[in-house]
N, C-alpha and C positions, 0 to 999 in steps of 0.2 A: 443430524444435527451436531455440529461442533460444540464444543464448550463455551466458546466464545458467543455463539448463538444463544445457547440456553441461558448464559447469563444476561444478553440484552432483551431476549424474551421476558425474564424476570423483571428486569427494571422498567420494560415498557409496561408490564402488568401492574407493577407499584405507581407508576406515574398515572397510567390510565385510571385506575382504580381510584386514586386520590383526587383526580380531575372530576370522576363521576361523583364522587362524595361530596365535593364542593359545590358542583353546579345543581345536583339533586337535593342536598341537604339530608340525605340518607346515610347514616353514619357507619352501618356496617356492610358497606359493599366491598368486596375483595375479590380476587381470583385465585381460584384453585385448579390446577391442570387445564388453564387456558379457559376455563368457563366462569364467567362472573356470578358471584353468589350474593345473597342478600341474608347476612348471617349464616345459617346453615342450608338455606335453601338456595338450590341453583336456580337461576333466573332463566326463563324462556329465551329461545334463539332469536325470537322477534323477527327479525330480517337478515337476508344474506350479506347485505353491506356492512353489517355490523361486526362481521368477523373476518377481517383480512388475513391473508396468509403470511406469516412472519418473514418469510424469505423474500417477499417481494413488495413488500409496503413500506412506506417511510414513517417516519414519526407523526407528520401530520395526519397520515390515514388513521392511524390508531388512536390519535387524540380525536378525531371526529367519530370514530367508532363508540369512545368512551361518552362523548358528548351525547351520542345518539342515544345510547342506553339510559343516559341521565333524564333526556327531556321524554323519553318514553314512560320512564317511573313517574314523573311528575305531571305529564301531560294526559296520560291516558288511565282510565278505571280498569284495572284489570279483570275485576268481577263481571263489568259491563260487556267487556270484550269478550270473554270467555261465555257468556250468556247469548250473545248475539250471532256468535260465530257459526258458520256453516258445518255440516257434517261431512261434505264431500272432500277429499284431501287436497284436490287440486282447488278448489273454491276457497278452501281455507287459506292455501298460499296466498292467494291474491287478496284475500280478506286481511290477512296479515300484513302484507307489504302496505297496503292503503292505511290502514291504522297507524304504522309506523310513519308515513308520509305527514298523515295527519298532526301527529305530534311535533314532528320537526318543523312544520309549517307554524306552529305556534309560538317559535321563539321570538322573545320581544325584540325590537328594532335596537335597543340600547346594548344588545348583544352580539355585535356585528362579527366577531372573532368566532362565536359559536357558529353563526349562520356560515362562515367561510370553511370552518372545519367540516361541516356536515355536507357541504356541496363537493369538498375535495373528496371525502371518503366515498360518498355516493359515484363520483367520478372514476375513482380508481376502480370500484367494483364494475360498472360499466365498461371500461376499456379490457378488464379482465374477461367479461362475458364475450366481446367481440373477439378477443383474440383466440379464445378455448374453441372457435368453430362452430357452436351451437347455434349462434345467431344466423348459420347459414341453413338452417332446417326451418320449414313451414311453422312446427309448432314452437321452435326455440324464439324465432322471430316474433312470433305472436306475444309471447310471455315477456320478451324484452321490450316491444314497443308498448304493451299496456303499463309496464313498469315505467318507462321514459316518460310517457305522454301524462300519465296520473300524477307523477310527481312534479312535473312542470306546472300542470295545471293548479296544483294544490298548493304549493310552495312559492310559486311565481318566479321560480328560477329558470333560465333559459337553458335550452339543452345545446351540446356542443354541434358545430355547424356539420361535422363529418356524421355525427349522429342522425341527424334531422335527415341528411340525404340518404342513410340506410334505412329508414323507418318510413320514408314518405308513402311507398306504395301501401304498405299494411296499414298505416294511419288512415289513409283515405278508406281502406275497406272496412274498418270497424267504426269509422266515425259516424255512422247513422246509427248503429247499434248501441253505442255508449255515449253519444254526444250529449244527451241531456243529463244523464248521470254526471257526467264529468263538470258540467255547470253547477249541478248540485254540490259535488265534492268541495269546490272553492267556496260555494256560498255557506255551507253548513258546518265549515271545518271547526269551529269552534264549540259546536254541539255533538257529542260523540253519538248520540243516539240517532240524531236526524241526520249525520253524516254516514251513518252503518247503513240506512236504507239505500243510499245511492252506491255504497261500497259493495254492498251484498248484491245488487243489480249488475254491476260489472262483473264480479266475481262469478255469478250465474252464467253470464254471458259467455266469459272466457272459458269455463267449464264446458260449456255446450259445445263451441267451436272446437275444443281439444277432443272431445269425445268424438265428434263428428269427423275430425281428421283421421283418428284411429280407426273407425269404422271403413272409412274409405280406404285406409291402408291395410284392411284385411284382419284388424285386431279385434278378434271376438273375445278373448279371455282378458280379463282385468289383469293389470300387471305385466303385459306384453312389452316387448322391447321396442316399443314405437318411438318415433321422435318425440311425441309428447311426453312420454315416461322419460326420456333422457333430458328433455329441456327441464321438465319439472324437477329432477334429481340436481341439476345444477344450480336451479333458482333457490332450492332450499338447502343447498351443501353449504355447509360449514367446513372450511379446509381441514382435512383430517391431520392427524399428526405424521408429519413426515419420518421417513426413516431416519432413526436418531441412533447415534452411538450412545446418548445418555436417555434411556427411556424413563418414562414416569412411573412411579410405585403404584402397582395394582392395588386396588382399594374396591370395597363394594359395601353392601349393607346385608346384615346377618338377619334372616327370617327368624332365627331362635331368640335373639335379642329383641327384635321388634316385637314378638310374640309376648315376650316376657317386658314389654314396656320399658325397655332399656335396663333392666336390672341384671348386671353381670354377676355370674356366679362362679365360686370356686369349689370343686367337689372337696378338698381337702387342704388345708394349710398344715397338717402335721409335719411336712417336710420340709417347709420352706425355710429360708435361712438368710441371716444378713450377716457378711463378715468381711474382715479386711485382707486386704492382700498379703498381709505378714501372716495370717493363718492359713493360706492357701498354697504358699510357695516358701521352701527352705530357706533361710538367711544366705546360705553358700550360694543357692541358685540365683536368688534375688542379686546378690552381687556381680554374679557372671552375667545375667541379663542386663546390669546396669552398665557394666563395661561394654559390652557389645551395643548398647545404646549410645552410650558416649562416643563410640568410634563413629556411629552413623551421623551424630550431630556435628562431628568434627568435619567430617566430609562435606556436610550441607552448607557450613560456613555461612549461617543466617546472622543477620545484623539485629541482635537482640535489643542494644540501645535505642536504635532508631525506631523499632516496633514500640519500645517502651514510650518514646517521646509521642508516637501517633496515637497510642492508645489514651494516655493520659491528656492529650489534646481534645480526642473524641470524648472522654468520659468526665472529665474532671467540670466541676461546678464551684463556684463561690461559696465558701463557708466561713463563719466567725471563728476567730482565733484568740479568744481572750480580749482583753481591754489595754488601750492604749492612751496613756495620761499625758497631762502637760499640753493639750490641745487648745487652740484659740476658739474652736467652736466645737458643737457636739452636745454631749450630756454633762450636766454639771457633775464635777467629781466632789464629793462631800469631805475627802480628804484634804481639800486645799481651799476649804471656805476660810479658814483663818488668815489665810494670806490677804483676804479682802481689807482686814484691819492692818497686818504689817505692813502690807504694801498695795496700797489702793490702786495704784495704776497695772498692777499685774493683770494681765488677760488671759494667761493661760492656765484657767480654771475647769477646763472641760475635757472630757476624756470620749474616744471613739471606740468603735469595736471593729478593728481591720478584719479584712477577709483575705483569703488565700485560696486557690485553685486546689480541690480535696478531691479524690477518687473514691466515693463512698458507693462502691458496687462489687457485688459478688457473682461470680459467673461459675456457673456448674456445667460440666460435661458429663453427659449420659452416653456411655459407649455401649452399643449394641454388639454383645459379644456372642453372636451366634456362628455358626459354622462358616457361612459364606465370608465372614470378616476375618477369619484367621489370616488370610493371605494379605491384608492390609493392616494387620497389628502394629508390625514394626514401623512403618511411615505412620501410622495415628499416633503411636506411642511417641516418637518423636516429635510431631507437631504439637501435642498437647504439652510436652515437657517444655518446649521451647515458649510455647505461648503462657504457660503458667509463669515461668520465670520472668517474661516481660511485663505480663500484668502486675506480678509482685512488686518488679521495680516501679511502675506506674503508681503504685500504691492501692492496687485492687486486691481483691481476695478470690482464690479459684478452688474448686472442688472438682475432683476426676472420680466418677462413678462407672460401674458397668453393671451389666445385667445379662444372664443367662439361665440355663436350667440345670437342675441337678444331675439329669440323665436325659438321654435319648428316648424317644418315644414314649414319654409319661413316667417312666420310672416306677417308684413305689406307689405314688398316687394312682397310677393306672393299674397296678396289680390290685389295689385296696377296691377301684371300681369293678373290676372283673369279679372280684369275692363277693360284691354286694349286689351281684345279679344284672350288670350293665344296666343301670336306670339310665332312661331317655334325658338327653340334653344336661348331662353332668355339669356343663360350663368347663372352666379350665381345669386340664387333667394332667398335671404335671407339676413337679416341684421346684418352685422358682429359686434362684440364688442372685441375691442383690450384693455387690462388691464394692468396697470402698477402698480405691487406689490412692487417694489423697483427700481428707478431709479438709473442710474450710480454715480450721484452727491450727494445721500443720503446715509450716513454712515449707517452702519448695525446697530448700537445701536439705531438710530431715527427710521429706517424702521421696526423695529421688530414687531409692533403691525399690520402695512399693510402687511407683509409677512403671517402673522397668518389668514388673511381674505381668503386664499385658503380654509381654512375649512369650508367656506360657502357652503352648498351643492348645492341650487338652481343657483350657478354662471354657473353650467356645463349642457351644452345643446347639440349643434351640433358644428362641427369642420370644417372651411374653411381653410387648413394649408398653402396653397400655399401664399395667400394673407398676412397671419401672419408672413410667412418666410420673405417675400420681406419687410414689415414692420419694424421687428426686424433689418434685415439687414440695412436698411436706417438709423435706429437710431444708428447703430454700425459705419456707414460710418461717421458720424458727430462727433465720438468721435476722440481726439487727443492721440492716443496711437498707439505705434509701432506694436502691437500684438491685434488681435480682433478674438474672439471665439464666435461662435454661436452654442448652444448646444439646440438642440429641443427635448423636452421630451413628449413622446406619446406611447400609447399602442394599436394604430391601424391606418387604413387608414384614409383620409378625408371623412367625412360622413356629408351631409346635404340632406336630403330626398327631398326636394322640388327641389334643384339644380338637382340630379340626375334623377328624374322623367320627368323634363321638357327638359333635355339634352339627357346624356347617364350615364352609370353607372361609366365611368372612367373619366368624365370630370374634377372632382377635384383632383384625384390621378395624372393625366397626368399633369395637371397644377402644381402640386407640384415639381413633378420630373423636370419639366421645369425650375422653380425657383431654386431649388437646384443646377442644373447643370449650371445655369447662375452664381451663386455665386461662385460656385467651380471653374469655369472657369476663373473668373474674378482675383482670387487670392488675395484678399484684405481682405477677411474675411475667416478663417477657420471655416467649418460648419460640424457639425456632428450630429447622432442622438442617443438619448438615449431610448431604448426600454425597456417597463415595461412588462417584459414577452414576448416580441415580438422581432424578428429579424427585423430591420428596413434597411438591407442593400441594398433592392431593390430600395431605394430613396437615400441614403447616403452611400458614398464611404467609410467613417469612422463611425462606429457604436459600439455601446456596447449594451448588454442585461443585465438588472438587474432583479435579483429574490429577490422581496422584502420578499417573505416567507422564505428564509432559511439563507441568508448571514448576517453576523454581521453588525451593523451600520460602524465601521470602514472599514470593508472589501467593503462595498457599496461605501464609500466616496473615497476609493483608485480607485475603477474601474472608478468612474467619472473622477477622476484626469487624469487618463489613457487617456480620451479623449482631453486631452490639449497636441498638438504637444510639445515635449521638445525642450529645448532651441537649436539653431542651432549650 
């Protein structure tokens, strides 16, 4: 998937999630890694037509899928559905489809746009099914026929003419088996439990027909490669991730953290440190790095004044700037009351509070200084240096931070763990190093040499992202600004080999997800991920992918600016 496709998918995810939130009234719906979540809980797949492939669907299809998710949340009781669902996998697929059709049929008449979106989304999936060739198999055409006939009966929407011709023979063959249940679906669509009786009958009938087809084909072993298995796989298939140049960050749940009820552990903090760039790089070397960075910036020829104007337009909000007297309306100015006696006709006795646009925003960049980021250090240093300069010109404040470890493979913390007898599940097992390249109180001009310290290669080791995110958030919390933005710049998942070996593979990325979720839920800080050639959406609700190899510097800077939420 190209960078343009990744960005398009991210924009579609944001639009679809907003649409689903508006229609359902569920405020915490969002996409992570192309799956819809409610808070931290990933929602079930529901039905196949709710998951269109990005490369083949238009905006209307995605909007229809979002509306379908929303009506399912509001029109179906998930607990009742789970309680009544059959155990057989094939029957459960059919039962799931029928419940989705019921929810879509309950859309009121005063929402014709939603009805149109739902029809368009289902029609797109139907066309894709036919093009796949599986409708040419006996089992495939059976499942396809049941889906088409049941949706048409439940919702009242007519089938496409070419689809009716395709289904004619199969529909006639199953009519006597499910006819009464079909009538019941339409009649009882407003009653989930009564509807389920008919849905279960249809599901059981389809299951028997598919099992019979498998036996006739000589499939005695469950899970054989029959037509039924192939059709079943397509019906429930959610389009997989295409071969992507920009992959998604791998993530998972840690059994160790779950067993500890989410309590993250640190074996020792004795060797942890927080330091400035000035303490890490000699002054002469910082000046050398600064000269190198300036040459790179000169070649980039970025338009900083234009970026500053764009940032000001995006972030500025009206704010009072003192009092303006001598007005003919407003609040009475006590200092001018004597004029009522001296000049009774004088009307300029009032004062107003003028307002002007002000950028009251602090942006903190937290840079992953793990080993794999070393190759991108020069490009990232240049972009953040330029962005910091532009945001200061716009009136905002920038902080540039980094995080790494004090050693590879655990260092002194790991040595202490070995001496302690290797206790099980020790938690984080390395010495972390949090670095300040530019604090919020230091102007860009004074911080220029320290920002260039990012070019020092031996700062890049391993990364404990979750603790670094919490540290950067605490620094932002202490700032006096109306808007606070944390942008995490990374090209991968958390990695510390000693911690992973002593706990489990997902201990650090599970903790990172917990920290990001806590910040997002708190609402005091906006947090986003800036992936260097990587999609960070599994961790961050808002994220952006940077292609450092293709885009111009101005384009990259604008992409970073898009991570800042526009003024309300």
